[in-house]
C-alpha positions as a Python dict, from the first residue, in 0.01 Angstrom:
ca = {
    (1, 'M'): (0, 0, 0),
    (2, 'P'): (227, 218, -175),
    (3, 'M'): (156, 579, -162),
    (4, 'M'): (-48, 789, -391),
    (5, 'R'): (69, 1049, -601),
    (6, 'R'): (-141, 1379, -690),
    (7, 'Q'): (-75, 1667, -897),
    (8, 'S'): (-247, 1904, -634),
    (9, 'L'): (-414, 2231, -623),
    (10, 'V'): (-222, 2371, -319),
    (11, 'K'): (-325, 2726, -393),
    (12, 'F'): (-586, 2913, -630),
    (13, 'D'): (-481, 3104, -935),
    (14, 'A'): (-139, 2894, -897),
    (15, 'P'): (39, 2591, -1081),
    (16, 'L'): (-40, 2252, -959),
    (17, 'C'): (223, 2060, -765),
    (18, 'E'): (300, 1717, -660),
    (19, 'T'): (193, 1601, -343),
    (20, 'I'): (202, 1234, -176),
    (21, 'V'): (-40, 1091, 56),
    (22, 'E'): (-128, 743, 183),
    (23, 'T'): (-361, 562, -50),
    (24, 'P'): (-698, 564, 77),
    (25, 'A'): (-863, 248, 175),
    (26, 'P'): (-1238, 193, 69),
    (27, 'K'): (-1514, 151, 299),
    (28, 'G'): (-1875, 16, 279),
    (29, 'R'): (-1956, 38, -125),
    (30, 'E'): (-1662, 256, -191),
    (31, 'V'): (-1396, 137, -454),
    (32, 'L'): (-1031, 220, -507),
    (33, 'V'): (-943, 299, -896),
    (34, 'R'): (-580, 282, -1010),
    (35, 'I'): (-597, 541, -1270),
    (36, 'E'): (-471, 496, -1645),
    (37, 'R'): (-592, 774, -1827),
    (38, 'C'): (-755, 1112, -1688),
    (39, 'G'): (-842, 1374, -1973),
    (40, 'L'): (-789, 1767, -1940),
    (41, 'C'): (-1103, 1955, -1956),
    (42, 'H'): (-1163, 2336, -1946),
    (43, 'S'): (-1363, 2355, -1622),
    (44, 'D'): (-1031, 2215, -1446),
    (45, 'L'): (-927, 2592, -1553),
    (46, 'H'): (-1210, 2765, -1366),
    (47, 'I'): (-1140, 2544, -1053),
    (48, 'Q'): (-775, 2656, -1055),
    (49, 'D'): (-859, 2998, -1095),
    (50, 'G'): (-1094, 2962, -801),
    (51, 'Y'): (-1366, 3171, -982),
    (52, 'A'): (-1623, 3203, -1269),
    (53, 'D'): (-1642, 3474, -1494),
    (54, 'I'): (-2000, 3632, -1440),
    (55, 'G'): (-1981, 3960, -1680),
    (56, 'G'): (-1935, 4285, -1616),
    (57, 'G'): (-1617, 4247, -1433),
    (58, 'K'): (-1774, 4050, -1160),
    (59, 'R'): (-1690, 3694, -1039),
    (60, 'L'): (-1845, 3423, -888),
    (61, 'D'): (-1622, 3259, -616),
    (62, 'T'): (-1604, 2860, -645),
    (63, 'T'): (-1370, 2834, -360),
    (64, 'R'): (-1567, 2801, -78),
    (65, 'G'): (-1631, 2450, 93),
    (66, 'M'): (-1316, 2323, -92),
    (67, 'T'): (-1023, 2204, 115),
    (68, 'L'): (-649, 2226, -7),
    (69, 'P'): (-449, 2044, -124),
    (70, 'F'): (-743, 1933, -387),
    (71, 'T'): (-706, 1715, -694),
    (72, 'L'): (-856, 1811, -1017),
    (73, 'G'): (-965, 1588, -1298),
    (74, 'H'): (-1296, 1421, -1373),
    (75, 'E'): (-1237, 1217, -1723),
    (76, 'I'): (-1112, 914, -1532),
    (77, 'A'): (-1070, 540, -1646),
    (78, 'G'): (-832, 268, -1501),
    (79, 'T'): (-814, -55, -1296),
    (80, 'V'): (-1016, -131, -985),
    (81, 'E'): (-757, -223, -715),
    (82, 'D'): (-957, -267, -437),
    (83, 'V'): (-1339, -243, -287),
    (84, 'G'): (-1492, -173, 58),
    (85, 'A'): (-1650, -451, 266),
    (86, 'E'): (-1972, -414, 103),
    (87, 'G'): (-1834, -436, -234),
    (88, 'T'): (-1823, -695, -517),
    (89, 'R'): (-1464, -845, -515),
    (90, 'S'): (-1502, -982, -845),
    (91, 'L'): (-1433, -612, -940),
    (92, 'I'): (-1082, -635, -844),
    (93, 'G'): (-869, -634, -1144),
    (94, 'T'): (-1122, -523, -1406),
    (95, 'R'): (-1083, -203, -1606),
    (96, 'K'): (-1369, 50, -1597),
    (97, 'A'): (-1439, 396, -1701),
    (98, 'V'): (-1586, 616, -1379),
    (99, 'F'): (-1870, 834, -1399),
    (100, 'P'): (-1782, 1158, -1203),
    (101, 'W'): (-2105, 1361, -1151),
    (102, 'I'): (-2233, 1197, -819),
    (103, 'G'): (-2496, 1327, -590),
    (104, 'C'): (-2580, 1307, -245),
    (105, 'G'): (-2819, 1047, -327),
    (106, 'Q'): (-3107, 1181, -90),
    (107, 'C'): (-3198, 1519, -254),
    (108, 'P'): (-3526, 1528, -469),
    (109, 'D'): (-3275, 1593, -796),
    (110, 'C'): (-3085, 1239, -686),
    (111, 'L'): (-3399, 1062, -628),
    (112, 'N'): (-3504, 1173, -961),
    (113, 'G'): (-3216, 1056, -1131),
    (114, 'D'): (-3083, 1361, -1173),
    (115, 'E'): (-2752, 1359, -970),
    (116, 'N'): (-2569, 1625, -1188),
    (117, 'L'): (-2805, 1897, -1061),
    (118, 'C'): (-2730, 1793, -687),
    (119, 'A'): (-2638, 2089, -468),
    (120, 'K'): (-2465, 1885, -206),
    (121, 'N'): (-2293, 1688, -482),
    (122, 'R'): (-1965, 1471, -467),
    (123, 'F'): (-1865, 1503, -821),
    (124, 'L'): (-1529, 1366, -853),
    (125, 'G'): (-1231, 1629, -930),
    (126, 'V'): (-1507, 1913, -868),
    (127, 'S'): (-1609, 1871, -508),
    (128, 'I'): (-1392, 1574, -397),
    (129, 'D'): (-1091, 1462, -522),
    (130, 'G'): (-1067, 1342, -854),
    (131, 'G'): (-806, 1182, -1125),
    (132, 'F'): (-485, 1403, -1155),
    (133, 'A'): (-339, 1098, -938),
    (134, 'T'): (-244, 746, -922),
    (135, 'H'): (-568, 663, -759),
    (136, 'V'): (-921, 777, -710),
    (137, 'L'): (-1171, 672, -438),
    (138, 'V'): (-1515, 619, -594),
    (139, 'P'): (-1836, 652, -348),
    (140, 'D'): (-2038, 370, -496),
    (141, 'E'): (-1933, 79, -787),
    (142, 'K'): (-2247, 172, -947),
    (143, 'Y'): (-2034, 448, -1104),
    (144, 'L'): (-1834, 234, -1291),
    (145, 'L'): (-1904, 157, -1647),
    (146, 'D'): (-1754, -138, -1873),
    (147, 'F'): (-1598, 33, -2176),
    (148, 'D'): (-1461, -289, -2347),
    (149, 'P'): (-1380, -309, -2658),
    (150, 'L'): (-1344, 75, -2692),
    (151, 'P'): (-985, 243, -2658),
    (152, 'I'): (-923, 371, -2318),
    (153, 'N'): (-871, 711, -2372),
    (154, 'L'): (-1202, 747, -2544),
    (155, 'A'): (-1384, 561, -2254),
    (156, 'A'): (-1227, 840, -2010),
    (157, 'T'): (-1333, 1117, -2220),
    (158, 'L'): (-1665, 1001, -2287),
    (159, 'M'): (-1718, 1073, -1892),
    (160, 'C'): (-1724, 1443, -1947),
    (161, 'S'): (-1675, 1559, -2297),
    (162, 'G'): (-1883, 1278, -2380),
    (163, 'A'): (-2144, 1301, -2149),
    (164, 'T'): (-2172, 1702, -2182),
    (165, 'A'): (-2211, 1660, -2576),
    (166, 'Y'): (-2462, 1389, -2543),
    (167, 'G'): (-2693, 1572, -2319),
    (168, 'A'): (-2667, 1890, -2483),
    (169, 'L'): (-2772, 1713, -2826),
    (170, 'K'): (-3033, 1520, -2670),
    (171, 'R'): (-3201, 1851, -2566),
    (172, 'L'): (-3266, 1893, -2956),
    (173, 'V'): (-3368, 1559, -3060),
    (174, 'D'): (-3726, 1496, -3198),
    (175, 'R'): (-3797, 1897, -3257),
    (176, 'P'): (-4039, 1959, -3508),
    (177, 'R'): (-3806, 2099, -3784),
    (178, 'Q'): (-3463, 1923, -3835),
    (179, 'R'): (-3348, 2076, -4108),
    (180, 'N'): (-2975, 2160, -3997),
    (181, 'L'): (-2759, 2181, -3716),
    (182, 'L'): (-2472, 2385, -3576),
    (183, 'L'): (-2209, 2331, -3337),
    (184, 'I'): (-2037, 2660, -3201),
    (185, 'G'): (-1687, 2594, -3036),
    (186, 'L'): (-1457, 2306, -3100),
    (187, 'G'): (-1270, 2233, -2784),
    (188, 'G'): (-1280, 1861, -2664),
    (189, 'V'): (-1634, 1887, -2604),
    (190, 'G'): (-1731, 2050, -2925),
    (191, 'M'): (-1517, 1777, -3129),
    (192, 'M'): (-1701, 1518, -2906),
    (193, 'G'): (-2022, 1658, -2987),
    (194, 'L'): (-1949, 1655, -3383),
    (195, 'S'): (-1908, 1275, -3347),
    (196, 'F'): (-2191, 1222, -3159),
    (197, 'A'): (-2420, 1442, -3358),
    (198, 'Q'): (-2342, 1222, -3703),
    (199, 'A'): (-2457, 929, -3500),
    (200, 'M'): (-2788, 1111, -3355),
    (201, 'F'): (-2912, 1322, -3647),
    (202, 'K'): (-2976, 1267, -4036),
    (203, 'Q'): (-2939, 1665, -4106),
    (204, 'P'): (-2604, 1803, -4228),
    (205, 'V'): (-2376, 1930, -3937),
    (206, 'S'): (-2183, 2265, -3949),
    (207, 'V'): (-1967, 2403, -3721),
    (208, 'A'): (-1804, 2757, -3629),
    (209, 'D'): (-1505, 2821, -3444),
    (210, 'L'): (-1236, 3117, -3444),
    (211, 'S'): (-931, 2877, -3504),
    (212, 'P'): (-874, 2774, -3865),
    (213, 'A'): (-683, 2451, -3715),
    (214, 'A'): (-1029, 2361, -3521),
    (215, 'R'): (-1229, 2402, -3878),
    (216, 'D'): (-980, 2208, -4056),
    (217, 'T'): (-993, 1915, -3811),
    (218, 'A'): (-1370, 1940, -3797),
    (219, 'L'): (-1420, 1916, -4168),
    (220, 'K'): (-1191, 1609, -4195),
    (221, 'N'): (-1397, 1457, -3918),
    (222, 'G'): (-1702, 1456, -4092),
    (223, 'A'): (-1857, 1833, -4063),
    (224, 'S'): (-2041, 1944, -4398),
    (225, 'F'): (-1958, 2312, -4336),
    (226, 'A'): (-1738, 2525, -4111),
    (227, 'Y'): (-1768, 2895, -4059),
    (228, 'D'): (-1516, 3169, -3921),
    (229, 'P'): (-1744, 3391, -3693),
    (230, 'T'): (-1554, 3717, -3754),
    (231, 'E'): (-1552, 3690, -4126),
    (232, 'P'): (-1712, 3984, -4280),
    (233, 'D'): (-2086, 3935, -4339),
    (234, 'V'): (-2059, 3582, -4234),
    (235, 'V'): (-2423, 3631, -4053),
    (236, 'K'): (-2580, 3738, -4397),
    (237, 'R'): (-2403, 3449, -4590),
    (238, 'I'): (-2513, 3185, -4359),
    (239, 'L'): (-2887, 3308, -4362),
    (240, 'K'): (-2880, 3286, -4739),
    (241, 'D'): (-2722, 2955, -4759),
    (242, 'T'): (-2938, 2796, -4487),
    (243, 'N'): (-3258, 2987, -4612),
    (244, 'G'): (-3284, 3157, -4290),
    (245, 'G'): (-3087, 2997, -4063),
    (246, 'F'): (-2999, 2713, -3817),
    (247, 'D'): (-3323, 2492, -3630),
    (248, 'E'): (-3065, 2374, -3402),
    (249, 'I'): (-2752, 2527, -3236),
    (250, 'V'): (-2512, 2393, -2950),
    (251, 'D'): (-2302, 2656, -2805),
    (252, 'F'): (-1986, 2471, -2674),
    (253, 'A'): (-1800, 2772, -2596),
    (254, 'G'): (-2062, 2979, -2398),
    (255, 'N'): (-1958, 3322, -2383),
    (256, 'E'): (-2082, 3680, -2476),
    (257, 'K'): (-1977, 3656, -2863),
    (258, 'S'): (-2064, 3320, -2911),
    (259, 'M'): (-2422, 3332, -2780),
    (260, 'A'): (-2460, 3661, -2950),
    (261, 'F'): (-2340, 3463, -3297),
    (262, 'A'): (-2590, 3190, -3179),
    (263, 'V'): (-2874, 3413, -3199),
    (264, 'S'): (-2769, 3611, -3513),
    (265, 'V'): (-2783, 3257, -3705),
    (266, 'L'): (-3079, 3113, -3531),
    (267, 'A'): (-3389, 3029, -3757),
    (268, 'R'): (-3719, 3126, -3647),
    (269, 'G'): (-3880, 2868, -3400),
    (270, 'G'): (-3528, 2761, -3334),
    (271, 'K'): (-3336, 2630, -3006),
    (272, 'I'): (-2992, 2697, -2868),
    (273, 'A'): (-2885, 2437, -2603),
    (274, 'V'): (-2575, 2616, -2402),
    (275, 'S'): (-2319, 2443, -2245),
    (276, 'G'): (-1998, 2614, -2242),
    (277, 'L'): (-1865, 2787, -1942),
    (278, 'M'): (-1635, 3040, -2060),
    (279, 'G'): (-1845, 3290, -1924),
    (280, 'G'): (-1969, 3653, -1930),
    (281, 'T'): (-2330, 3768, -1953),
    (282, 'F'): (-2590, 3714, -2207),
    (283, 'S'): (-2877, 3959, -2302),
    (284, 'I'): (-3134, 3973, -2603),
    (285, 'P'): (-3417, 4238, -2628),
    (286, 'Q'): (-3732, 4092, -2524),
    (287, 'V'): (-3899, 4160, -2853),
    (288, 'Q'): (-3628, 3969, -3057),
    (289, 'W'): (-3702, 3669, -2849),
    (290, 'I'): (-4057, 3660, -2858),
    (291, 'Y'): (-4073, 3771, -3284),
    (292, 'K'): (-3810, 3475, -3321),
    (293, 'R'): (-3991, 3236, -3100),
    (294, 'M'): (-3680, 3092, -2973),
    (295, 'T'): (-3581, 2844, -2709),
    (296, 'I'): (-3267, 2856, -2523),
    (297, 'E'): (-3164, 2599, -2271),
    (298, 'G'): (-2846, 2545, -2034),
    (299, 'F'): (-2710, 2219, -1986),
    (300, 'M'): (-2374, 2059, -1798),
    (301, 'T'): (-2265, 1736, -1799),
    (302, 'G'): (-2529, 1416, -1780),
    (303, 'T'): (-2719, 1178, -1580),
    (304, 'L'): (-2554, 833, -1477),
    (305, 'A'): (-2844, 684, -1706),
    (306, 'E'): (-2740, 914, -1997),
    (307, 'G'): (-2376, 810, -1929),
    (308, 'R'): (-2431, 465, -1971),
    (309, 'E'): (-2659, 533, -2266),
    (310, 'L'): (-2375, 715, -2465),
    (311, 'M'): (-2117, 447, -2367),
    (312, 'E'): (-2351, 183, -2528),
    (313, 'L'): (-2382, 400, -2829),
    (314, 'A'): (-1986, 450, -2833),
    (315, 'R'): (-1963, 48, -2775),
    (316, 'A'): (-2182, -23, -3081),
    (317, 'G'): (-1938, 133, -3322),
    (318, 'K'): (-2147, 426, -3366),
    (319, 'I'): (-1908, 713, -3226),
    (320, 'T'): (-1589, 822, -3365),
    (321, 'A'): (-1297, 927, -3110),
    (322, 'P'): (-1215, 1297, -3140),
    (323, 'P'): (-853, 1414, -3134),
    (324, 'I'): (-697, 1267, -2849),
    (325, 'K'): (-317, 1342, -2746),
    (326, 'E'): (-165, 1143, -2484),
    (327, 'E'): (76, 1320, -2234),
    (328, 'P'): (246, 1221, -1877),
    (329, 'M'): (31, 1282, -1583),
    (330, 'G'): (326, 1485, -1448),
    (331, 'D'): (313, 1733, -1718),
    (332, 'V'): (-63, 1830, -1651),
    (333, 'Q'): (19, 2193, -1550),
    (334, 'K'): (218, 2246, -1883),
    (335, 'W'): (-112, 2157, -2083),
    (336, 'I'): (-330, 2323, -1847),
    (337, 'D'): (-130, 2655, -1977),
    (338, 'E'): (-154, 2551, -2314),
    (339, 'L'): (-518, 2478, -2300),
    (340, 'R'): (-584, 2836, -2155),
    (341, 'A'): (-371, 3002, -2431),
    (342, 'G'): (-620, 2813, -2700),
    (343, 'H'): (-345, 2569, -2806),
    (344, 'V'): (-494, 2263, -2777),
    (345, 'V'): (-738, 2096, -3053),
    (346, 'G'): (-907, 1777, -2901),
    (347, 'R'): (-849, 1644, -2607),
    (348, 'I'): (-547, 1616, -2393),
    (349, 'M'): (-524, 1282, -2205),
    (350, 'L'): (-284, 1233, -1891),
    (351, 'V'): (-136, 891, -1874),
    (352, 'N'): (17, 737, -1558),
}
């Protein structure tokens, strides 16, 4: 079998570099997938850094338990090249998207179907080697999802930005008041959220982002209104325009400023779902929380069942692909740097 090429993390807070190893042979129910596409996600930057910002100049060490070299990347789609002895041979040669949020399979969360909450997880590209490579070893064939007739780029990005956006929005479905919805942060997940929101909700969808280019792209892709959070008196204008604020908000940025903005434009009795990981701390006066009767829920990624739900939604033609730009897998570090600098609108899809 040919050797496997990987764009590897060999040192934290340092550029990725190519490593070459023997292509692994699948065992049991494992599946070997030859990777055709792998999306670049903002969380890849946190893993490369080796820490998460928890505010006040403090950092959460994310390096414990990781062995270098390590392969990042978790938005994966490709062709099944081999299966283990207990696998289904007819899968070989089929094209699949790979659900990456894989748990231990034995803890209470996993047994409840919430593998994305597993403390002993096997998340591809986070806990075990992922998709910035020619191949990936998937622990079980049940994590392979059919995506035909979707474009492979959309299928791959559904596995993280799609799962995160869909899961966050689901936390706002069927609430008593559904006058309006605001999405904050228009990166890859936020743009995907805009596409899902138009399929899942009847109310107008507004967006907010610091980038004029991102706001313009959102308006061209179905957003009803686009706000610049730094504009003078923008909060006062929003409260007037919306007759009291937004009933539902998703914060896809997840930093101190985005959360402060979300709270300031939330209507009484409203809810904020937070799925961004840019970091920092969040505080609110207890009295304001109670008087405003607000709900705030954190959310990241999704379950395998939700992954299947969103894939079927997309296969039914109800989802418009967000802006996706294809780039060679070997240029991943260049695009990590561009993403870190805030120069990427939509999703970068790395191609083998």
